[in-house]
C-alpha positions in Angstrom: 0.0 0.0 0.0 2.9 2.3 0.6 3.9 2.1 -3.0 0.3 2.7 -4.1 0.0 6.0 -2.1 3.5 7.1 -3.2 2.6 6.6 -6.8 -1.0 7.7 -6.8 -1.1 10.1 -3.9 -0.7 13.3 -6.0 -3.8 12.3 -8.1 -6.0 12.7 -5.1 -5.0 16.3 -4.3 -7.6 18.0 -6.7 -10.3 15.9 -5.1 -9.6 16.6 -1.4 -13.1 17.6 -0.5 -14.5 14.4 -2.0 -11.9 12.3 -0.1 -12.9 14.1 3.2 -16.6 13.4 2.3 -16.2 9.7 1.7 -14.1 9.3 4.8 -16.7 11.1 6.9 -19.7 9.2 5.6 -17.9 5.8 5.9 -17.1 6.6 9.6 -20.8 7.3 10.1 -21.7 4.1 8.3 -19.4 2.0 10.5 -20.7 3.6 13.7 -24.4 3.1 12.8 -23.6 -0.5 11.9 -22.0 -1.1 15.4 -25.0 0.6 17.2 -27.5 -1.3 15.1 -25.9 -4.6 16.1 -26.0 -3.5 19.8 -29.8 -3.7 19.7 -29.3 -7.4 19.1 -28.4 -7.9 22.8 -31.8 -7.0 24.3 -33.6 -8.7 21.4 -31.7 -11.9 22.1 -32.4 -11.6 25.8 -36.1 -11.1 25.2 -36.4 -13.9 22.7 -34.6 -16.5 24.8 -35.3 -14.9 28.3 -31.6 -15.3 29.2 -31.3 -12.4 31.6 -33.7 -12.5 34.6 -32.0 -9.6 36.5 -33.4 -6.2 37.3 -31.6 -3.0 36.1 -31.6 0.5 37.4 -30.8 3.6 35.4 -27.1 4.6 35.9 -25.1 7.8 35.0 -21.9 7.5 33.1 -19.9 8.6 36.1 -20.8 5.4 37.9 -18.8 3.0 35.7 -17.1 2.4 32.4 -18.9 3.6 29.2 -19.4 0.0 28.0 -21.0 -1.2 31.3 -23.2 1.8 31.8 -24.3 1.8 28.2 -25.3 -1.9 28.3 -27.0 -1.5 31.7 -29.1 1.4 30.5 -30.0 -0.4 27.3 -31.3 -3.4 29.4 -33.0 -1.0 31.7 -35.0 0.7 28.9 -35.8 -2.7 27.4 -37.2 -3.8 30.7 -39.3 -0.6 31.0 -40.7 -1.2 27.6 -41.5 -4.8 28.4 -43.2 -3.7 31.6 -45.3 -1.1 29.8 -46.1 -2.7 26.4 -45.2 -6.4 26.7 -42.5 -8.5 25.1 -44.0 -8.7 21.6 -44.4 -4.9 21.3 -41.0 -4.3 22.7 -39.5 -6.8 20.2 -41.3 -4.9 17.4 -40.0 -1.5 18.7 -36.5 -2.7 19.0 -36.8 -4.2 15.4 -38.0 -0.9 14.1 -35.0 0.8 15.8 -32.7 -1.7 14.2 -34.3 -1.0 10.8 -33.9 2.8 11.3 -30.2 2.5 12.2 -29.7 0.2 9.2 -31.3 3.0 7.0 -28.9 5.5 8.4 -26.0 3.1 7.9 -26.9 2.3 4.3 -27.6 6.0 3.5 -24.2 6.9 4.8 -22.6 4.1 2.9 -24.3 5.3 -0.3 -23.2 8.9 0.3 -19.6 7.7 0.9 -19.7 5.7 -2.4 -21.2 8.7 -4.3 -18.3 10.9 -3.1 -15.9 8.4 -4.6 -17.3 8.6 -8.1 -15.7 12.0 -9.0 -12.4 10.7 -7.6 -12.5 7.5 -9.6 -13.5 9.0 -12.9 -11.4 12.1 -12.4 -8.2 10.2 -11.7 -8.5 8.2 -14.9 -9.3 11.4 -16.9 -6.3 13.1 -15.3 -3.9 10.2 -16.2 -5.1 10.2 -19.9 -4.7 14.0 -20.1 -1.3 13.9 -18.5 -0.1 11.2 -20.9 -1.3 13.1 -23.9 0.3 16.4 -22.7 3.5 14.5 -22.1 3.4 13.0 -25.6 3.1 16.5 -27.0 5.9 17.8 -24.9 8.5 15.0 -25.4 11.2 15.5 -28.0 11.1 13.6 -31.3 14.0 11.5 -30.2 11.9 9.7 -27.6 9.5 8.4 -30.2 12.2 7.2 -32.5 13.3 4.8 -29.7 9.8 3.7 -28.7 7.3 1.5 -30.7 4.0 3.1 -31.6 2.2 0.0 -30.5 3.8 0.1 -27.1 2.8 3.8 -26.6 -0.8 3.1 -27.8 -1.0 0.1 -25.3 0.1 2.4 -22.4 -2.4 5.1 -23.4 -5.3 2.6 -23.9 -4.9 -0.8 -22.3 -2.8 0.2 -19.4 -5.0 3.2 -18.5 -8.1 0.9 -18.7 -6.3 -1.6 -16.4 -5.6 1.2 -13.9 -9.3 2.1 -14.2 -10.5 -1.4 -13.6 -7.9 -2.5 -11.0 -7.0 0.6 -9.0 -9.9 3.1 -9.2 -12.4 0.3 -8.8 -10.6 -0.7 -5.6 -10.6 2.8 -4.1 -13.8 2.3 -2.2 -12.3 -0.9 -0.7 -9.0 0.9 0.1 -10.7 4.0 1.7 -13.7 2.5 3.5 -12.4 -0.9 4.7 -9.6 0.4 6.9 -12.2 2.6 8.6 -14.6 -0.3 9.1 -11.8 -2.6 10.3 -10.6 0.0 12.9 -14.0 0.7 14.3 -15.0 -2.9 14.4 -11.7 -3.9 16.0 -12.2 -1.2 18.8 -15.7 -2.6 19.3 -14.2 -6.2 19.7 -11.7 -5.0 22.2 -14.5 -3.2 24.1 -16.6 -6.3 24.3 -13.8 -8.7 25.4 -10.1 -7.8 25.2 -9.1 -11.4 26.1 -11.1 -12.9 23.3 -9.8 -10.3 20.9 -6.2 -11.0 21.9 -6.7 -14.6 21.2 -8.2 -13.7 17.8 -5.2 -11.6 16.9 -3.0 -14.7 17.3 -4.9 -16.3 14.5 -4.8 -13.3 12.1 -1.1 -13.6 11.0 -1.9 -17.1 9.6 -4.6 -15.5 7.4 -2.3 -12.7 6.3 0.5 -15.1 5.5 -1.8 -17.2 3.2 -3.0 -14.1 1.3 0.4 -12.6 1.0 1.8 -15.8 -0.6 -0.7 -15.5 -3.4 -0.2 -11.8 -4.2 3.6 -11.8 -4.0 4.2 -12.3 -7.8 1.0 -10.8 -9.1 2.6 -7.5 -10.1 5.5 -9.1 -11.9 3.2 -11.4 -13.9 0.9 -8.5 -14.8 3.8 -6.5 -16.0 4.9 -9.3 -18.3 1.3 -9.8 -19.6 1.0 -6.1 -20.4 4.3 -6.1 -22.3 3.0 -9.0 -24.4 -0.1 -7.1 -25.3 2.1 -4.1 -26.4 3.8 -6.5 -28.8 0.5 -7.4 -30.2 -0.6 -3.8 -30.7 2.8 -3.1 -32.4 2.1 -5.9 -34.9 -1.4 -4.5 -35.6 0.0 -1.0 -36.1 2.8 -2.3 -38.4 0.2 -4.4 -40.4 -2.1 -1.4 -41.0 0.9 0.7 -42.1 2.4 -2.0 -44.3 -0.7 -3.8 -45.7 0.3 -3.0 -49.3 3.7 -4.7 -48.9 2.3 -7.6 -47.0 -0.1 -8.4 -49.8 2.5 -7.7 -52.5 4.9 -10.2 -51.0 2.0 -12.7 -50.2 3.1 -12.6 -46.5 -0.3 -12.8 -44.9 0.4 -16.2 -43.4 3.7 -15.1 -42.0 2.2 -12.0 -40.3 -0.8 -14.1 -39.1 1.6 -16.6 -37.5 3.6 -13.8 -35.9 0.5 -12.2 -34.4 -0.9 -15.6 -33.2 2.3 -16.4 -31.4 2.4 -13.1 -29.6 -1.4 -13.4 -28.8 -0.9 -16.9 -27.4 1.9 -15.6 -25.2 -0.3 -12.8 -23.9 -3.2 -15.3 -23.3 -0.9 -17.6 -21.3 0.5 -14.7 -19.2 -3.0 -13.2 -18.6 -4.4 -16.6 -17.7 -1.8 -17.0 -15.0 -2.6 -13.6 -13.6 -6.3 -14.3 -13.6 -5.9 -17.7 -11.9 -3.7 -16.2 -9.2 -6.2 -13.3 -8.7 -9.2 -15.6 -8.6 -7.6 -17.5 -5.7 -8.0 -14.5 -3.4 -11.6 -15.0 -2.5 -11.6 -18.8 -1.8 -8.4 -18.6 0.2 -9.6 -15.6 2.3 -13.0 -17.3 2.7 -11.5 -20.5 4.0 -9.0 -18.8 6.3 -11.8 -16.5 7.7 -14.0 -19.5 8.4 -11.1 -21.2 10.2 -10.6 -18.1 12.3 -14.4 -18.1 13.3 -14.2 -21.8 14.2 -11.2 -21.3 16.5 -12.8 -18.2 18.2 -16.1 -20.1 18.5 -14.3 -22.9 20.3 -12.4 -20.6 22.6 -15.4 -18.5 23.5 -17.6 -21.5 24.0 -15.0 -22.9 26.4 -15.0 -19.7 28.4 -18.8 -19.8 28.7 -19.0 -23.6 29.5 -16.3 -23.1 32.2 -18.6 -20.6 34.0 -16.1 -17.7 33.4 -17.5 -14.2 33.8 -15.3 -12.9 31.0 -18.3 -13.0 28.6 -22.0 -14.2 28.7 -23.8 -16.1 25.9 -25.7 -13.1 24.3 -22.6 -10.9 24.4 -20.6 -13.8 22.8 -23.2 -14.0 20.0 -22.9 -10.2 19.5 -19.1 -10.6 19.5 -19.3 -13.3 16.8 -21.6 -11.0 14.7 -19.1 -8.2 14.8 -16.2 -10.6 14.2 -17.9 -12.0 11.1 -18.7 -8.5 10.0 -15.0 -7.5 10.2 -14.1 -10.4 7.9 -15.9 -8.9 4.9 -13.8 -5.7 4.8 -10.7 -7.8 5.5 -11.5 -10.0 2.4 -12.3 -6.9 0.3 -9.1 -5.3 1.4 -7.1 -8.4 0.4 -8.9 -8.5 -2.9 -8.2 -4.8 -3.4 -4.5 -5.6 -2.7 -4.5 -8.1 -5.6 -6.2 -5.7 -8.0 -3.9 -2.8 -7.0 -0.8 -4.9 -7.6 -2.1 -5.7 -11.0 -2.9 -2.1 -11.7 0.4 -0.9 -10.3 2.1 -3.0 -13.0 0.2 -0.9 -15.6 1.0 2.3 -13.7 4.7 1.5 -13.9 4.4 1.2 -17.7 2.5 4.5 -17.9 5.1 6.2 -15.7 7.7 5.4 -18.3 6.0 8.0 -20.5 5.0 10.4 -17.7 8.5 10.4 -16.1 10.4 10.3 -19.3 13.0 13.1 -19.3 12.5 16.0 -21.7 16.0 17.4 -22.4 14.6 20.3 -24.5 14.3 22.8 -21.6 13.3 26.4 -21.8 15.2 28.9 -19.7 13.3 30.8 -17.1 14.5 34.1 -18.6 13.9 33.0 -22.3 13.3 35.8 -24.7 10.5 36.4 -27.2 11.3 36.9 -30.9 8.8 38.3 -33.4 10.6 38.1 -36.7 13.8 37.6 -38.6 15.9 40.8 -39.2 19.4 39.6 -40.1 19.7 35.9 -40.6 20.5 32.4 -39.2 24.0 31.3 -38.2 25.2 27.8 -37.5 28.7 27.8 -35.8 30.7 24.7 -35.3 27.6 22.5 -34.8 28.0 18.9 -33.9 25.3 16.5 -32.9 24.7 12.8 -32.0 21.7 10.8 -30.9 22.0 9.6 -27.3 25.8 10.4 -27.2 26.5 7.6 -29.7 27.9 8.0 -33.1 28.2 11.6 -34.2 25.8 12.5 -37.0 27.0 16.0 -37.7 30.6 17.2 -37.4 31.6 20.9 -37.1 28.9 22.4 -39.4 29.3 26.1 -40.3 26.4 27.7 -42.3 25.4 31.3 -42.7 21.8 32.0 -44.0 21.2 35.8 -44.6 17.6 37.0 -44.4 15.7 36.5 -47.7 18.1 34.0 -49.2 17.5 30.4 -50.2 20.0 27.8 -48.9 19.9 24.3 -50.2 21.3 21.1 -48.6 22.1 18.1 -50.8 23.8 14.8 -50.2 23.2 11.1 -50.1 20.6 9.6 -47.7 22.0 9.5 -44.2 24.3 12.4 -44.6 22.5 14.4 -41.9 20.4 16.9 -43.9 17.1 16.3 -42.1 18.9 16.1 -38.7 20.5 19.5 -39.4 17.2 21.3 -40.2 15.6 19.7 -37.1 18.1 21.4 -34.9 16.9 24.9 -36.0 13.4 24.6 -34.4 15.0 22.7 -31.4 13.4 19.4 -32.1 16.8 18.2 -30.8 19.4 20.1 -28.9 22.9 20.2 -30.4 25.9 18.8 -28.5 28.5 21.4 -29.5 28.5 24.8 -31.2 25.6 27.2 -31.5 22.7 28.2 -33.7 21.8 31.9 -33.6 18.9 33.9 -35.0 19.7 37.6 -35.4 22.7 36.9 -33.1 20.6 35.3 -30.3 21.2 31.7 -29.4 18.0 29.7 -30.0 18.5 28.1 -26.6 17.9 31.6 -25.1 14.5 32.0 -27.0 11.1 30.8 -25.9 10.4 27.6 -27.8 6.9 28.6 -28.9 8.2 32.0 -30.1 11.0 30.3 -32.0 8.8 27.7 -33.8 6.3 30.4 -34.7 8.9 31.8 -37.0 9.3 28.6 -39.0 7.1 26.9 -41.5 7.6 23.3 -42.6 6.8 21.5 -45.9 7.9 17.9 -45.6 8.4 15.0 -48.0 5.4 13.2 -46.5 2.5 15.7 -46.3 1.1 15.2 -42.8 -2.6 15.9 -42.7 -5.2 15.2 -40.0 -8.5 13.3 -40.4 -10.5 16.6 -40.5 -11.8 19.0 -43.1 -9.6 20.6 -45.7 -10.4 24.0 -44.1 -9.2 22.9 -40.7 -6.0 21.3 -42.2 -5.0 24.5 -43.9 -6.0 26.7 -40.9 -4.1 24.3 -38.5 -2.0 26.3 -36.0 -3.5 29.7 -37.1 -6.0 31.0 -34.6 -9.1 32.7 -36.0 -8.3 32.1 -39.7 -11.2 33.2 -41.9 -12.5 31.4 -45.0 -11.2 34.2 -47.2 -7.7 33.8 -45.8 -7.8 30.0 -46.3 -9.1 30.3 -49.8 -6.4 32.9 -50.7 -3.7 30.6 -49.3 -5.1 27.6 -51.3 -5.1 29.7 -54.5 -1.4 30.6 -54.0 -0.7 26.9 -53.4 -2.5 25.8 -56.6 -5.0 23.9 -54.4 -8.2 25.9 -54.8 -9.3 24.3 -58.0 -9.2 20.6 -56.9 -10.7 21.6 -53.5 -13.7 23.1 -55.2 -14.1 20.0 -57.3 -14.2 17.7 -54.2 -17.5 16.6 -52.7 -17.9 19.2 -50.0 -15.3 21.8 -51.0 -13.4 23.1 -48.1 -15.6 21.0 -45.7 -14.4 17.7 -47.3 -12.9 15.3 -44.8 -9.4 14.2 -46.1 -9.4 10.8 -44.3 -6.7 9.3 -42.1 -3.4 11.0 -42.9 -5.1 12.5 -46.0 -5.7 9.1 -47.5 -8.6 10.4 -49.7 -6.3 12.7 -51.6 -3.5 12.1 -54.0 0.2 12.8 -53.1 0.2 16.1 -55.0 -3.0 17.3 -53.5 -1.8 16.5 -50.0 1.4 18.4 -50.6 -0.4 21.4 -52.0 -2.6 21.5 -48.9 0.4 21.4 -46.7 1.9 24.3 -48.7 -1.3 26.2 -48.3 -1.0 25.6 -44.5 2.5 27.1 -44.5 1.4 30.0 -46.7 -1.4 30.9 -44.2 1.0 30.7 -41.3 3.2 33.2 -43.2 6.5 32.4 -41.5 9.7 34.4 -42.1 11.7 31.1 -42.2 10.7 28.2 -44.4 12.1 24.6 -44.2 11.4 22.4 -47.3 12.4 18.8 -46.6 12.3 17.1 -50.0 8.9 18.5 -50.7 8.6 17.2 -54.3 10.7 14.0 -54.3 7.7 11.6 -54.0 5.5 13.2 -56.7 4.9 12.5 -60.4 6.1 15.0 -63.0 2.7 16.8 -63.4 2.1 17.1 -59.6 5.7 18.2 -59.1 5.2 21.0 -61.6 2.2 22.3 -59.7 3.8 21.9 -56.3 7.0 23.5 -57.5 5.1 26.5 -58.8 3.4 26.8 -55.4 6.7 26.5 -53.6 8.2 29.3 -55.6 5.3 31.5 -54.6 5.8 30.5 -51.0 9.5 31.1 -51.0 9.2 34.7 -52.2 10.6 37.2 -49.7 11.3 34.3 -47.2 14.5 32.8 -45.8 14.4 29.3 -47.1 16.3 26.1 -46.2 15.6 23.5 -48.8 16.6 19.8 -48.7 16.5 18.2 -52.1 17.5 15.0 -53.9 16.5 16.3 -57.3 19.2 18.9 -58.0 17.0 20.5 -60.7 14.7 21.8 -58.0 17.5 23.8 -56.2 19.5 25.2 -59.1 18.4 28.7 -58.3 19.4 28.6 -54.7 21.7 31.4 -53.5 24.1 28.9 -52.0 24.2 25.1 -51.9 25.9 23.1 -49.2 26.9 19.5 -50.0 26.9 17.1 -47.0 28.7 13.8 -46.9 28.7 11.6 -43.8 27.8 14.6 -41.6 30.3 17.1 -42.9 30.1 19.9 -45.4 32.4 18.9 -48.2 31.5 21.5 -50.8 29.6 24.8 -51.0 28.7 27.4 -53.7 26.1 28.1 -56.3 25.0 25.4 -58.8 27.5 26.6 -61.5 30.4 27.0 -59.0 29.9 23.5 -57.7 29.8 22.0 -61.2 33.1 23.8 -62.0 34.7 22.2 -58.9 34.2 18.8 -60.6 33.7 17.2 -57.2 31.0 15.4 -55.2 28.2 17.7 -56.4 29.2 17.2 -60.1 29.1 13.5 -59.5 25.6 13.7 -58.1 24.5 15.9 -61.0 25.9 13.6 -63.6 24.3 10.6 -62.1 20.8 12.3 -62.1 21.4 13.6 -65.7 22.3 10.0 -66.8 
């Protein structure tokens, strides 16, 4: 339980008033339960005519609270019998028992009602925190994690926390209260009998503890197996065309079936271990009742004045009542262990370190006045092999700079450093002489527009995709941006115009149409700095012409950094930097680089051929 409160404690803070409410109502419920059972004593005496003594009304200064309370209860019972007879007294005491039970159940319901905002709120807060963390984490985190594993943590693991932990909150909160109050009642009735009972409890706790010991570990293994299954599903949806092309359906089916069987086996072991909780606690509880029944009966048969028969029956009722919260608490322990395994996986996201930190005194920047400077920039992923080595690039305002080189030379990594998707290891990147690490991240990224090789669209309308990231964009502004991007014509020919849903990742549109919408999005943002990451390399000739025309319009009066494999698309760049294995090996205009007869000339000749 210590681990539970350490991990989950801060989630309860926003719901303090509900926690106080449920604690208060459960205390009332337990007290009303104890007092309702107290009425059993005179009822039993009346039914069986056990007690023939005569009682006088006493004040609480004349003895212990327990003795005076029982004496006065018997006194009033005798008065009722004398005035109304045994049958009527029995009915009145029964009505009193029913009224106290009503108060008990009402308090119990109110305590459970106070738990609902806590239970639903905690699950909501966990989901929101995960999503916020996913948005905040750097891109490097997701390159190392499988999408299926992340999806499993957001969906399956959160659902497991909901079903295992939050569903056990009422047992965790109310049962300790009931156990404490019932235990105090048992001591008040007979401390000797309670002391004997306590000698039996460790046996029960040992049996339950043996079952729950490995539950968390097994649950963790089962959840990891389901993550593997989700990863395969995610890969299948993304690579369905290749799977069918290579007739690999059986191979993928076998792979998924193997992982699914492993998950079934692990989940079955967890379920079997968890299902053992109730029968074991039931058996051990009955054993405890049998032992106490024997010991208490021995005291009564021996003529001991430690406890009388009716009080012993009342003691057994309270003892049996305390067993239920003990069983529920042990069951909650199993569920919480299972849920804590899922919480541990969720915390791998929530507690993941974000090394892209913003300084407390970070500055705002509203535009580009001079240019961008990269000085002696070096970078590596996770301090492993260095991807970029001592890069020096100057990009004056309004100029177009192109980066070329073979795949893996570090071009995309280099442009990702400018908006601080990663932080460089050595050197500096400055905008108008200010290091980007001294700028507010939101302010920095607001200066930059991106058009990537893969046009990333959302399953929303064309209007919302173009207006994405621009608050309060009007239809006129969106239409104007679409016209500049050569997109207006095909948009108007679509089913619902600008209200047409583009599908998952823009799947209802062609590659050229998706790219022109992403260009329109960049035009509407109107950034002073533009990054083009092989924006036309995946297009056919006709689409490339339309996109290229849209790009030229977009690049006007902007500082542009363009990555290109097709050298024909960057011939007019002010300066071209040639990268090879993370280093700049050549730089100059298109003509100057051809005259050098070096690496760029070799690339150009290969494409011409």
